C-alpha positions as CSV (number, residue, x, y, z in Angstrom):
1,M,0.0,0.0,0.0
2,G,1.3,3.4,-0.9
3,G,0.8,6.7,0.8
4,R,2.0,8.3,4.0
5,R,1.5,6.7,7.4
6,G,-0.4,8.9,9.8
7,L,0.9,10.0,13.2
8,S,-1.0,9.3,16.4
9,R,-2.2,12.4,18.3
10,G,0.7,11.9,20.9
11,Q,3.3,11.7,18.2
12,A,2.1,14.8,16.5
13,A,2.0,16.7,19.8
14,S,5.5,15.5,20.6
15,R,6.9,16.7,17.3
16,T,5.2,20.1,17.5
17,L,6.2,20.9,21.1
18,G,9.8,19.7,20.5
19,R,10.4,21.9,17.5
20,M,8.8,25.0,19.0
21,D,10.3,25.1,22.5
22,L,13.1,22.8,23.7
23,L,16.7,23.7,23.1
24,L,19.6,21.3,24.0
25,C,22.6,23.5,24.7
26,F,26.2,22.2,24.8
27,C,28.8,23.8,27.1
28,T,32.2,22.6,28.1
29,C,34.0,23.3,31.4
30,P,37.6,22.7,32.5
31,D,36.7,20.5,35.5
32,H,33.9,18.9,37.4
33,A,33.8,21.6,40.1
34,S,33.3,24.5,37.7
35,A,30.8,22.5,35.7
36,E,28.8,21.8,38.9
37,R,28.9,25.5,40.0
38,L,27.7,26.6,36.5
39,A,25.0,24.0,36.3
40,S,23.7,24.7,39.8
41,A,23.6,28.5,39.2
42,L,21.7,28.1,35.9
43,V,19.1,25.8,37.4
44,E,18.7,28.0,40.5
45,E,18.2,31.0,38.3
46,R,15.6,29.1,36.2
47,L,17.6,29.6,33.0
48,V,17.7,25.8,32.5
49,A,15.5,23.1,33.8
50,C,18.2,20.5,33.9
51,A,22.0,20.3,33.4
52,T,23.7,16.9,32.8
53,L,27.4,16.7,33.5
54,L,29.3,14.3,31.3
55,P,32.9,13.8,32.4
56,A,35.9,12.7,30.4
57,A,35.4,14.7,27.2
58,R,38.6,15.5,25.3
59,S,38.6,18.6,23.1
60,I,41.0,19.4,20.3
61,Y,40.7,22.9,19.0
62,R,42.6,25.9,17.6
63,W,43.0,28.8,20.0
64,Q,45.0,31.9,19.3
65,G,46.8,30.3,16.4
66,A,47.9,27.1,18.2
67,I,46.3,23.6,18.3
68,E,45.3,22.8,21.8
69,Q,44.0,19.8,23.7
70,A,42.1,19.7,26.9
71,D,40.2,17.3,29.2
72,E,36.8,18.9,29.9
73,V,33.4,18.2,31.3
74,L,30.6,18.4,28.8
75,V,27.4,20.0,30.2
76,L,24.1,19.4,28.5
77,L,21.7,22.2,29.3
78,K,17.9,21.8,28.7
79,T,16.1,25.1,28.2
80,T,13.5,26.8,26.1
81,R,13.7,29.1,23.1
82,A,12.1,31.8,25.3
83,R,14.9,31.6,27.9
84,Y,17.9,31.2,25.5
85,L,18.9,34.9,25.3
86,A,18.9,35.2,29.1
87,L,21.1,32.0,29.3
88,E,23.4,33.4,26.6
89,A,23.8,36.7,28.5
90,R,24.3,35.1,31.9
91,L,26.7,32.2,31.0
92,P,29.9,34.2,30.4
93,A,29.7,35.7,33.9
94,L,29.5,32.3,35.5
95,H,32.0,30.5,33.2
96,P,35.8,30.4,33.9
97,Y,36.8,30.4,30.2
98,E,37.6,33.6,28.3
99,L,35.3,32.4,25.5
100,P,32.9,29.8,26.8
101,E,31.2,27.3,24.4
102,L,27.5,27.6,24.1
103,V,25.8,25.9,21.2
104,A,22.0,25.4,21.0
105,V,20.4,22.6,19.0
106,E,16.6,22.5,18.4
107,S,14.7,19.5,19.5
108,A,12.9,17.6,16.8
109,A,10.7,15.7,19.2
110,G,10.3,14.8,22.8
111,L,8.0,13.3,25.4
112,P,5.3,15.9,25.8
113,A,5.3,15.7,29.6
114,Y,9.0,16.3,29.7
115,L,8.8,19.2,27.3
116,Q,6.1,20.8,29.5
117,W,8.3,20.2,32.6
118,V,11.2,22.0,31.0
119,T,8.9,24.9,30.1
120,A,7.5,25.1,33.6
121,E,10.9,24.9,35.3
122,T,12.4,27.7,33.2
123,R,9.5,30.1,33.6
124,P,10.6,33.1,35.5
125,L,9.0,33.6,38.9
126,D,7.1,36.8,39.3
């Protein structure tokens, strides 16, 4: 049989919510202590709903004309499009690097309840 297969109502909602709201942001820190301080502050300030620290990342990059290598902690930050600019403005003040990494990737889909939780936990308190 030809034709497109339809999506269930839950699948359609998941795809729509994910594309519209959730951003997964990547940030590296030089060590676990600085990553934990950064993550805690961003969650406390409601700029991210969750920060996941992944140790043992190895970065190879060009910095000021030289090839460098560093052991780092990768921090995955879950936030919303609405909170991204505030996160982008705040992160440099909290981060030990002269030029911190912050790269945001749009979500293609996600569990609707999780996406709603991220939105609720990053909503500024009045």
